[in-house]
N, C-alpha and C positions, 0 to 999 in steps of 0.2 A: 454552467452559468452560476449555479448556487455557490460553487467553490470560489469563483471570481468575486461574487458579491460578498461572501464571508471574508475573503482575503482583504478586499477593499475596506470593509467595515472594521476589521481587526487593525489594519494599518491606520485608519482614521482615529480609532481609539488610542492607539499608540502615539500618534501625533499630538493628540490633546494632552496626553499624560506627559509627554516629553517636551512640549513646546516652551515651557518656561525655564528650563535648565540650560545654562550657557555651556556646560561641559558636554552636553549631548547635541550641540548644534551640528556637528559633523554627521552624527547619526540621523538627525532630523533631515538634513539635506539629502542624505542617501535614501531615506524613506520617501521623501517627497519626490525624489528622482524616480524611484521605483513606481510610485503611484502614478506620476505623470507619464511614465513610460507605458503604463497600461492604457492610458487614454490618448497619448500623443506619440508620434513617430520619432520625435526628437527629445533626447535626454536633456532635461533642464539643467542638470549639474554641468553638462558640457556647455550649454548655452550661456550659463553664468560666467564661464571662463572666457568667453569671446570679448576681446578688447572693445572699448566704447567706440573707437574709430572704425571698427568693422561691423557695427550694428546698424548700418544704413538700411532703412526700410522696415526696421522692427516696429517703430511707432505706428507707421501707416498700416502695417499688417495687423497689429494689435487692435487698432481702431476699426479696421474692416471686420475683424472677428466680433468685436462688440456690436457693431451695427447689424451684422448678420444674425447674431444671437437675439437682438431685440426684434428683428424682423421675424425670426422663427417664433419668438414668444407671441408676437402680434398674430401671426398665422394660427398658432395654437388657440389663442383666445377667440379668434373668429370661428374656428372649427367648433370649439366648445359652445359658442353662442348659437351657431347654426343647429347643432345637435339639440340644444335646449329649446330652440324655437320649434324644431320638429316635435319634441315632446309636448310642448305647449299646444301645438296644433292637434296632436293626438288627444290631449286632455279635453280640448274644446269639442272634438268629435265625440268623445265619451260623454261629455255633458249633454250634448244634443241628443245622443242616443238614449240617455237616461230620461230626458224630458219626453222623448217619444214613447219610451216604455211606459212611463207613468200615464201618458195620455191614452195609450192602448188599454192599460189597466182600468183607468177611469171609464172608458167606453164599455169595457166588460162589466164594470160595477153598475153602470146605468142599465145595461141589458139584464143583469141578474136581478136588480131591484124591480124592474118591470115584470120579470117572470114571477118573482115572489109576490108582488102586489096583485098579479093576475091569478094567483093560486095555481099556476101551472107547475108540472114536474113534481118531484118528491121534495117535501118541505125540508127534511133533514139534509139532503144532498145540496139543495139550493143554499141553505144557511152555511154549510161547510164551504161551498164554492165562494160565497161572499166573504167569509172569514179569510180564506186563502188569498183572495184578491186584495183584501185590505192589508194582509201581512206583506204581500209582494209590493204593494204601494209604499208601505213604511220602509221596506228594505231599499227600494229605489231612491227614496228621499234621503235615507242614511248614506247610501253610496254616493249621492251627489255632494254631500258635505265633504267627503274625502276627496272627491274629484276637484271640488272648488279649492280645497287646501293645496292640492297639487298644482292647480292653475296659478294660484297666488304665489307659491314658491317658485315656479318656473318663471313667472313674470318678474319677480324680484331678482332672480339670478340673471335673467336677460338684461335687466337694467344695470345690474352690477357689472356684468361683462361689458356692456356698452361703455360704461365709465372707464373701465380698465383699458378697453381698446382705444378710446379717445386719448387717455393719458399716455399709453405706450406709443401711439401714433405721433402725438406731439413730441414725445421724448426722442423718437427717431428723427423727426424733422428738425429738432433742435440740436442734434448731435453735429458737432463740427470737428474736423481734424485740426489739431494744433501740434506743431512740432515741438 
């Protein structure tokens, strides 16, 4: 697979370098023919030799390929949007879990404060527990900032994909076959 990609990349580089020279037109056609033959079952150099009166159906088939390509693009956009929406839902769940974690920490802080005020337990241990809980609360709040950024990014991407989907869908509906 790597060798095919490397070959294709090399051929494309060669095409860019040779594209402007008229003396290399035949070589370019051969190279294009080789590249297309990697992706198509029909040699384009031979197709180019088909007389115009024998090209019946070419335009319709080309149109059908363009429509199918746009429909594939639309399906890929919808798949990407669904994936992003799943991520968005996961981020929302992470956010809710973060709020719950902070609420649990706050509850523990209320309890440790009551223990400290009542003079129960070992004072040093209680102060250490309180400090640890306050540290955990700060970390939960900091984590929520990142989660919110992820939510905002996912929402923006979903909106952008929705616009692309609408545009592509309209493009497909607007496509008409003309001879």
